[in-house]
N, C-alpha and C positions, 0 to 999 in steps of 0.2 A: 090753610093759608097762614102766611107770616106777613102781616102788613100793618103799618100805621097809616098808610094811605098817601102821605105827602110826597114821598119820593116817586111813587108810581104815577101820581097825578101830574107832577111837575115834568117828568120826562117821558111819560107815555109807556110805562113798563108794566109787566105782569108781576114781577118780583122786585123787592127793594135791594137788589144785589148789583153792584158795580164791579166790573173787572178792572183791577188796577192797571194803569198804563205803564208799559215798559219801554225804556229808551234803549239806545245802543244796539238795535237789531233784534231785540227780544220780542217785540210786538210783531204780530202778523195779521193780515187782513182776515185770514181764515179763522183765527181765534176770536177776534172782535166780532166777526159775523156770527160765529157759532154761539157766543154768549148772548148777542142781541136776538138771534132767532129763538133762543131758549127762554126769552122773556126778561133777561137782565139787560144791563147797559154795557155793551162791549166797548173797549177803549183801545187807542193806539197812541203810543208815545212817539212824538214827531220832532223832538228837540234837536236831533242831529241832521234833519232833512233840510235841503235847500228849498226855497219857495216853490220852484216848479215841481219838485218832488211832492210837496204837500198838496198842490193842486191835483196832481195825478192820484195821490193816495186817497183823497176824499172821493174822487170819481170812482175809484176801485171799491171803496167801502159802500158807496151808494149802489153800485152794481151788484155787490155781494149780498146786501140785505136791504129790505125796505123798512126795517125796524130802526128805532133810534140808536145812535152810537155816539161816542165822544172821541175827540182828538185832543191830545195833551201837549202843551208847550211849557218850557222852563222860562220864567221871567229872569233876565240876566242879573247877575250880581257882579260888583266890581272886583277886579283882581288881575294884576299883571306882574310879570317877572321881567327884569331887565335882561337884554340879550347876553350881557356878560355873565350872568348867573346860569344861563342855560347849559353851558358846557359841563358844569359840575353835576347838574341833574342827569344829564345824559351819561356821564361817566359812572354814576352810581348804578345805573341800569345796564351798563355795557356787558357785564358777565351774563345777563339773561338774554341780551340780543345774540351774543356769541353762542350760548348754549343752544338756542333755537335756530341759529344760522340765518338770522334776519338782519338786514341793515339797520343801523341806528338812524334816527331822524337827523335831518340836516340842521344847521344853525338857525334856519328860519322856518317856523312852523306855518302850515297853511291856515288861513283865517277861518274862524268858526262862522256858521251861518248867521246872518243879521236877524235879530229877533224882530225888529221893526218890519222887515220884509217878510219874515215868516208869518207873523200874525196878520199882516195885510193880506197875504195870499190865503191864509186859512179862513179869515172872515169872508173874503170874496167867494171862496168855495162853498161856504155856508153849510158846514156839518150841523146836525141837530144840536150837538152839545160841544162846547169847548171847555176843557179843564186846564187849570194853571197850577203850577207848583213853583216854589222858591220866591214867591212874591205876588204882587197885585199889578196887573197891567194898567195902563193909563185910562183915565175916565173916557177919553175919546174912543179907545178900543172897545170898552164895555158898552158905550152908548151905541156904537155902530153895530155891535153884535146884537144888542137889544132891538135895534131898528129892523134888523134882518130876521128877527124871530129866533135867534140862536140863544139857547140857554147856556149859562156860564156857571162853573164850579171853581171855587178857590180851595186851597189847601192850607190848613193851619196846624202848627205843632204846639201851640199854646192857646190859652183862652184869649189873650190880647190879640193874637193874630186872627182868631175867629171873629172877634168883634170888628177888626179892621176889614175883613172880607165882607161882612155884612154891611158895614158903613160905605164900602165902595159900590154897593148895589148889585153884588153877585147873587145868583139865585139859590145857591146851596154851598155848604162848606164841608169839606172832608176833614174830620178831626183825626190827624195822623199821629198815633202814639209811637213811642220810641221802640216798641216791639217790631215795627214794620221792617221789612227787608228793603234793600236798595238805599237810595240817597235820602238824607234828611233834608226837609224843605224849609228850615227855619229862616225867617227874614227880618224879624224885629229885634231879636237879641242874638248873641253868639249861639251857634248851634249847640255848644256844650252846656249852655244854660237853658236849653229848650228841649230837654229830654224828659218828657212826661209819658208815663205808661198809658196805654190805650184806655184801660178801664178806670184810671184816675182822671184822664182828660175828658172822656166823653160826657159824663154827667155834668161836669163844670161848663163845658161848651153848650150843652143843651139848656142849661140855666141862663147862659149869658146872651144867647142870640135867639132870634125868632124865625130865621130861615131854616130849612131842613138840614139836619146834621147827619152826615154819613161817617160811620166809625170805620177806622182802618188801623191795622197793625195787630198781629198776633191772632187773627181770626182765620181759621182754616177749616172748621167743621160746623155742623149745625148748632152745637153747644155754644160756640163763640158768637154765632149770629144771634141766637136767642138772648145771650147775655148782653150784647150791645143794645138790642131793642129794649130790654128791661131797664137798662141804664139811661134810656132817653133818646137813643139814636133813632132816626127815621129809616135808616138803611145802613148797609155795610159796603165797604170797598175791600176786595180781596185781591192781593197781588200774588204772593208766593203760591197759593193754592192753584191759581190759574196758570202761573208760570210752569208748574209741574205737569200740566195737562198735555195731551198728545199734540194739540194744535199750536202750542207756543213756539217761539223762535229760539228757545234755550237749546244749547248744544246737548248732545247725548251725555257728555261728561257732567254737565251742570244738572241735568235731570236725575242722573244716577246719584249725585251727591244729595239732592233734595230728598230723595227717598231712602237714603242710607243713614247709618248711625252717626256719621259726622255732623249731620244737620242738627243734632241735639245741642251743639255749641255754635254760637255766632259771636262775632265781634264787630265793633264799629271801627272803620279804618278809612284813612284818606289816601292810602297808598296807590289805589288803582286809578283814581280820577282827580284827586286834589280836593274833593268834597267828601264830607263824612258820609259813609254808607255802611249798611249792615250786611254782612255776608259770612259764609262759613270759612273759618281760618284754614290756611294751607301753608306750604313751605314758604312761598313768597311773602305772605303776611308775617310769618314768624322771623324770617331772615331780615326783613326791612323794618321791623317794628321800631328799632332805635331812631329811625328817620321820619316817624309819623309827623313830627312838627317841622321837618325840614323840607318836605316835598313842596313844589310850587303849587299854586292854586289851580282850580279848574278854570279854563279848559287846557292849560298847559300840561299838567301831569297826565291828563286824559289822553292828549295827543302823543306824549312820550310813551305811554303804556300800550297804545293801540296795536303796534306790531307784535308785542309780546302776547297780548290777550288773544288776538286773532290766530296766531300760530299755535298757541297752546290749545285753543278750542278745536282747531282743525285736526290736531294730532291726538286729541283725547288725553291731555295732560292736566289733571285737576290741580296740581301743585303750582301752576303758573297762570291760572285764569281766575277772573273774578266770579265767585260763586255767590251771587246775591241771594239772600234768604232771610225771611222773617223768622221769628222765634217759634212759630207753630208749624214749621215745615214737617216735623215728624208725624203730624196728623194727616198728611196727604198720602194718596196712593196713585199709581199710574192709572189714568182713565181719560176719556174724552171730556171736553169742556161741558157738553150738554149733560153727560152723566153726572159730572161733578156738581153742576148747578142744581140739577134735580135732587141730588142727594142732600145738598145743603138745605134746600127748601123743606124736604120731607123730614129731615132730622131736626131742624129747628122747630117745625110744627109739633113734632112729638115732644120735644123738650118743653115747649110752651103749653103743652096740653091741648093743642088745637086739633087733635085727631081722635 
């Protein structure tokens, strides 16, 4: 066994392992259900879904597993680009639209889903757990979730953010180190000032809060799980390792990259979405690197990149797709989510001398 007890008791789990929630179509009901059925906490990233889609999603998850699972939302952050600026951003990407033979977006981008409507639909659907990243929802949202018996998880990239999560009344906090793949969730300071490595962040957060701490970032095998527990975490959240499993929604080209030698190198980039995120560098990242500080913020850059990312993924072109990855991807191997979770537990137990 690998247990400190608090995460399992809080969420009703067999193992203190949370599957990281993936946005942008990378999450699947099949993956979340497989992790939950294996005794962990399966998760689904819902930040791009409309409210009615969230209602349907929770129903599908409840039908797929009677075990606890989590649904994740992004708390919105301010950021707008004036329409007059949009043409220049489109022109910068025009060679890639033309290379892929896809139309460039029009001058007016479709609106993003309303967070207020998303979270209202999610609380109404009442999943066992709701997790948040990029900030802290309103007291009213947290109070209503608590009234319905929904557990809540906040995400922190610094000690100050973890303290804020606890002060807001959330049930647990994910201490997300800069080693983690995908988007950085900083919300109290600039993201560039909130890049703390996982194994520096975890013990500081464990000392600063009383709610359960879930370590995330750069954890992909049993040794990482054991290390996080020794440093004071009550559990771990693993993203890239589960993204690489059979059940995830990652494209074939993305999974090949995670299991290949290119995953030994990752970079933080704003180029794919307008928010800083960690992934495997490719031709697109290298060619557009001079414009890192010029691209518009999320969700504008995200919308401009959507046709490029989709077409590249469909055609198996690794040089033009976002290959989100944490720094421990080379420790993963192709396998099912259940096999991966069971290996994590067994290897961590051996490392801790519990077998």
